[in-house]
C-alpha positions in Angstrom: -5.5 -7.9 -53.6 -7.0 -7.1 -50.2 -6.3 -4.3 -47.9 -5.3 -4.0 -44.2 -5.9 -1.0 -42.0 -3.5 -0.4 -39.2 -4.3 1.9 -36.2 -1.6 3.7 -34.3 -0.9 6.2 -31.5 -0.3 9.6 -33.0 0.8 10.8 -29.5 3.7 8.4 -29.8 4.7 9.2 -33.4 2.0 7.2 -35.3 0.6 8.5 -38.6 -3.0 7.8 -37.9 -4.6 5.0 -39.9 -2.1 3.3 -42.2 -3.5 1.5 -45.3 -1.6 -1.5 -46.8 -2.1 -3.8 -49.7 -2.1 -7.5 -48.8 -0.4 -10.0 -51.1 -2.9 -13.0 -51.2 -0.1 -15.5 -51.8 2.4 -14.5 -49.2 0.4 -12.2 -46.8 3.0 -9.5 -47.2 1.9 -5.9 -46.4 2.8 -3.0 -48.6 1.9 0.5 -47.4 -0.3 2.5 -49.8 -1.0 5.6 -47.7 -2.2 7.0 -44.4 -5.0 9.1 -43.0 -4.4 11.3 -40.0 -7.7 12.9 -39.1 -8.2 11.9 -35.4 -5.7 11.5 -32.6 -4.8 8.0 -31.4 -7.0 5.8 -33.7 -5.8 2.8 -31.6 -8.6 0.4 -32.4 -10.6 -0.2 -35.6 -13.8 -2.1 -36.6 -15.5 -2.7 -40.0 -19.2 -2.4 -40.7 -21.5 -2.1 -43.6 -24.0 0.7 -44.5 -26.3 1.6 -47.4 -23.3 3.0 -49.3 -21.0 0.0 -48.7 -18.3 -0.8 -46.1 -17.5 1.7 -43.3 -14.4 1.8 -41.2 -14.7 2.9 -37.5 -12.0 4.1 -35.3 -11.8 5.1 -31.6 -10.0 8.2 -30.7 -8.2 7.1 -27.5 -8.1 10.6 -26.0 -9.5 12.4 -22.9 -12.4 12.9 -23.6 -12.8 10.2 -26.2 -14.5 10.0 -29.6 -15.3 7.7 -32.5 -14.8 8.4 -36.2 -16.3 6.8 -39.3 -14.8 6.5 -42.8 -16.0 5.7 -46.3 -13.8 3.0 -48.0 -14.8 3.6 -51.6 -11.5 5.3 -52.5 -7.9 4.4 -52.1 -7.8 5.9 -48.7 -10.4 6.1 -46.0 -12.6 9.3 -46.3 -14.0 10.8 -43.1 -17.8 10.6 -42.8 -18.4 13.8 -40.9 -16.8 15.0 -37.7 -15.8 12.6 -34.9 -18.6 11.9 -32.4 -17.9 12.3 -28.6 -18.6 9.1 -26.6 -19.1 10.8 -23.3 -16.3 8.7 -21.9 -12.5 8.9 -21.6 -9.9 7.0 -23.5 -11.9 4.5 -25.5 -9.7 1.4 -26.2 -12.1 -0.9 -28.1 -15.3 -0.8 -30.2 -17.8 -3.3 -31.6 -20.8 -3.3 -33.9 -24.1 -5.0 -33.1 -27.8 -4.6 -33.8 -27.4 -1.3 -35.7 -25.3 0.3 -32.9 -21.6 1.1 -32.3 -20.3 0.4 -28.8 -17.1 1.6 -27.2 -15.2 0.4 -24.1 -13.9 3.5 -22.3 -10.8 2.6 -20.3 -10.3 5.9 -18.6 -13.8 6.4 -17.3 -14.7 2.7 -16.9 -17.8 2.8 -19.0 -19.4 1.4 -22.1 -21.0 3.8 -24.6 -23.8 2.9 -27.2 -24.1 5.0 -30.3 -26.9 4.4 -32.8 -25.8 4.2 -36.5 -27.7 6.1 -39.3 -28.5 4.3 -42.5 -25.3 5.7 -44.1 -23.2 4.3 -41.2 -22.5 7.6 -39.4 -22.6 7.3 -35.6 -25.1 9.5 -33.8 -25.0 10.9 -30.3 -24.8 8.3 -27.6 -28.1 6.7 -26.6 -26.6 5.2 -23.4 -23.5 5.2 -21.3 -23.2 2.4 -18.8 -20.8 3.2 -15.9 -19.1 0.3 -14.2 -18.5 0.3 -10.5 -15.9 -1.3 -8.3 -12.1 -1.7 -7.9 -9.4 -4.3 -7.5 -6.3 -5.0 -5.3 -3.7 -3.6 -7.7 -3.7 0.0 -6.5 -1.7 1.3 -9.5 -4.1 -0.2 -12.1 -7.3 -1.1 -10.3 -8.3 1.9 -8.2 -11.4 2.4 -10.4 -13.2 0.6 -13.2 -11.3 0.3 -16.5 -13.5 -1.1 -19.3 -11.0 -2.5 -21.9 -13.1 -4.4 -24.4 -16.7 -4.6 -25.5 -18.1 -7.2 -27.9 -21.3 -9.0 -28.9 -21.5 -12.8 -28.2 -21.7 -15.1 -31.3 -25.4 -15.4 -31.0 -25.8 -11.6 -31.2 -28.1 -11.6 -28.1 -25.7 -10.2 -25.6 -23.1 -7.5 -25.1 -20.0 -8.4 -23.0 -17.8 -5.8 -21.3 -14.4 -6.8 -20.0 -13.3 -4.6 -17.2 -9.6 -4.7 -16.1 -10.1 -2.5 -13.1 -12.9 -4.5 -11.4 -11.8 -8.1 -12.3 -15.1 -8.7 -14.0 -16.9 -9.4 -17.3 -20.4 -7.8 -17.4 -23.1 -9.3 -19.6 -25.8 -6.8 -20.8 -28.8 -6.8 -23.1 -29.0 -4.2 -25.8 -32.4 -2.8 -26.8 -32.1 -2.1 -30.5 -35.1 0.2 -30.5 -33.9 2.5 -27.7 -30.1 1.8 -27.7 -30.2 1.2 -24.0 -28.0 -1.3 -22.2 -29.4 -3.3 -19.3 -27.0 -5.2 -17.0 -28.0 -8.9 -16.8 -25.2 -10.9 -15.2 -21.6 -10.6 -14.1 -18.6 -13.0 -14.0 -16.3 -12.2 -11.1 -12.7 -13.3 -11.7 -10.1 -13.8 -9.0 -8.9 -10.5 -7.5 -5.9 -9.1 -9.4 -6.6 -10.9 -12.6 -7.0 -7.6 -14.5 -9.1 -9.1 -17.5 -8.2 -7.3 -20.7 -9.9 -9.1 -23.6 -11.8 -12.3 -24.3 -12.2 -14.4 -27.4 -14.9 -17.0 -28.3 -14.4 -20.5 -29.5 -15.8 -21.1 -33.0 -18.5 -23.3 -31.5 -19.8 -20.3 -29.4 -19.9 -22.5 -26.3 -16.6 -21.4 -24.7 -14.8 -18.1 -24.2 -11.2 -17.4 -23.1 -10.7 -14.4 -20.8 -7.2 -13.1 -20.9 -5.7 -11.6 -17.7 -3.4 -8.6 -18.2 -2.2 -8.4 -14.6 -2.0 -12.2 -14.1 -0.6 -14.0 -17.1 -3.2 -16.7 -17.5 -6.3 -17.5 -19.6 -9.6 -18.3 -17.8 -11.6 -20.8 -19.8 -15.3 -20.1 -19.5 -18.5 -22.0 -20.6 -20.9 -19.7 -22.4 -24.7 -20.2 -22.3 -26.1 -18.0 -25.0 -29.7 -18.8 -24.1 -29.3 -17.5 -20.5 -26.5 -15.1 -21.0 -24.3 -16.9 -18.4 -20.5 -17.0 -18.5 -19.1 -19.6 -16.1 -15.4 -20.1 -15.3 -14.5 -23.8 -15.7 -10.7 -23.8 -15.7 -7.5 -21.8 -16.1 -4.3 -22.1 -18.2 -1.1 -20.2 -17.2 0.6 -18.7 -20.2 4.0 -19.7 -18.7 3.6 -22.9 -16.7 7.0 -22.5 -15.1 6.3 -18.8 -14.3 7.2 -15.8 -16.6 10.7 -14.4 -16.7 10.3 -10.8 -15.6 7.2 -8.6 -15.8 4.8 -9.4 -18.5 1.5 -7.9 -19.6 -0.6 -10.1 -22.0 -2.6 -8.1 -24.5 -4.6 -10.0 -27.1 -6.1 -13.6 -27.5 -6.9 -15.1 -30.8 -8.6 -18.5 -31.5 -7.9 -20.5 -34.6 -10.7 -21.0 -37.1 -10.8 -24.8 -36.4 -10.8 -24.2 -32.6 -7.6 -26.2 -32.0 -5.3 -23.4 -30.9 -5.3 -20.2 -28.9 -2.6 -17.6 -29.5 -1.8 -14.7 -27.0 0.4 -11.7 -27.5 2.5 -11.0 -24.4 4.2 -7.6 -23.8 7.3 -7.6 -21.7 8.5 -11.0 -22.9 7.6 -9.8 -26.4 6.3 -13.2 -27.4 3.3 -15.0 -28.8 2.2 -17.8 -26.5 0.7 -20.9 -28.2 -2.0 -22.9 -26.3 -3.5 -26.1 -27.5 -7.3 -26.6 -27.0 -9.0 -29.9 -26.5 -11.6 -31.2 -29.0 -14.5 -29.3 -27.2 -12.5 -26.2 -26.3 -13.0 -26.7 -22.6 -9.3 -27.2 -21.8 -6.3 -25.1 -22.7 -2.7 -25.9 -22.3 0.4 -23.8 -23.1 2.7 -25.6 -25.5 5.1 -23.0 -26.8 6.2 -19.4 -27.0 7.8 -17.6 -29.9 9.2 -14.1 -30.4 6.7 -11.6 -31.6 9.1 -10.1 -34.2 9.3 -6.7 -32.4 8.7 -5.0 -29.1 5.4 -4.6 -27.1 2.8 -6.5 -29.2 -0.4 -4.6 -28.4 -2.7 -6.6 -30.8 -2.7 -9.9 -32.5 -5.1 -10.9 -35.4 -5.7 -13.6 -37.9 -5.9 -12.8 -41.6 -9.2 -13.7 -43.4 -7.9 -17.1 -44.5 -7.0 -18.1 -40.9 -3.5 -19.2 -42.0 -1.5 -16.2 -40.9 -1.1 -14.2 -37.8 -0.2 -10.5 -37.5 1.2 -8.8 -34.5 1.1 -5.0 -34.1 4.3 -4.2 -32.2 3.7 -0.8 -30.6 7.2 0.2 -29.3 9.3 -1.2 -32.1 6.9 0.4 -34.6 6.1 -2.5 -36.9 3.5 -5.1 -38.0 5.0 -8.6 -38.2 3.3 -11.5 -39.9 3.6 -15.2 -39.3 2.7 -18.3 -41.3 0.9 -20.8 -39.1 1.7 -24.5 -38.9 -1.7 -26.2 -39.2 -0.6 -29.2 -37.2 1.3 -27.7 -34.4 -0.1 -24.1 -34.3 3.4 -22.7 -34.2 3.8 -19.3 -35.9 6.8 -18.8 -38.2 7.9 -15.3 -38.9 7.4 -14.4 -42.6 7.9 -10.6 -42.8 7.4 -7.2 -41.3 6.2 -3.7 -42.2 7.4 -0.5 -40.4 4.4 1.3 -38.8 5.3 3.8 -36.0 3.4 3.2 -32.8 1.3 0.4 -34.4 -1.7 -0.6 -32.2 -4.1 -2.8 -34.2 -4.6 -4.5 -37.6 -7.9 -4.9 -39.4 -8.5 -6.6 -42.7 -11.2 -5.5 -45.1 
């Protein structure tokens, strides 16, 4: 039986990192305990070190930090004290080339932290500050880096900045831990890009707008590090009913579907992708099973979808129809202020 780790906002009543057993036949989650050692572990990532798997968590605070945990026992065990990231409110983290990177929403920056052989993060080797703003004065007065990730080739680091309507492509020097800006994709003003997800082929990426409910389809050239917008797909072709804030895109393992969690409407939008992945089209929308879905993830088999519903305080899971891509609600686990789900 596998395990799932669920992040949460302790400032809103969350209990830190909740651990759950995963039934391999049904996908059902059963809580087995929780670890409350850092405030607001809102996003998690899994890596490997000499001693085995290591769990990493942001501490979405001001100033922000990251924490590492050994997973040998029934509950995650902290590997030393949290490490400051020299940035505010980190919302996302990623692992690449022996380094841990964080996207710091509050300060609009990306931090690089080298990892020791045992997986423990060291002091930052670089902090790349974004510049710019956008037309939404309440959300875009300054840069707000919301996601950082490595591209499928492992050559590049991409930073998605909601405040400046841009995706920045950088090169990471594994010897020095320095980030060097290479290129920048500018999106239409007011898009508010939050996260992106790659197609399994590695040739396309889907940039999700939080302030404008649409997906920008981009062609990705891994050799040159160029991200080029080639199309757009509204999540609600007839226009959304009321205010919505899309949060998380997920691409199916076979590259046929794209699912998007949408806060406000509290739904999961289903988009069909063409054979190459260059075109996306919204085909359905289903209830997310709760309120304010902050994160959406596939299980390791790719046959189930899990929504972390922050305001209703639960994680809801869905069985996926392989032919239509439609999610069907299968169960739910109460988790106060749930923010993300990670399997490992």
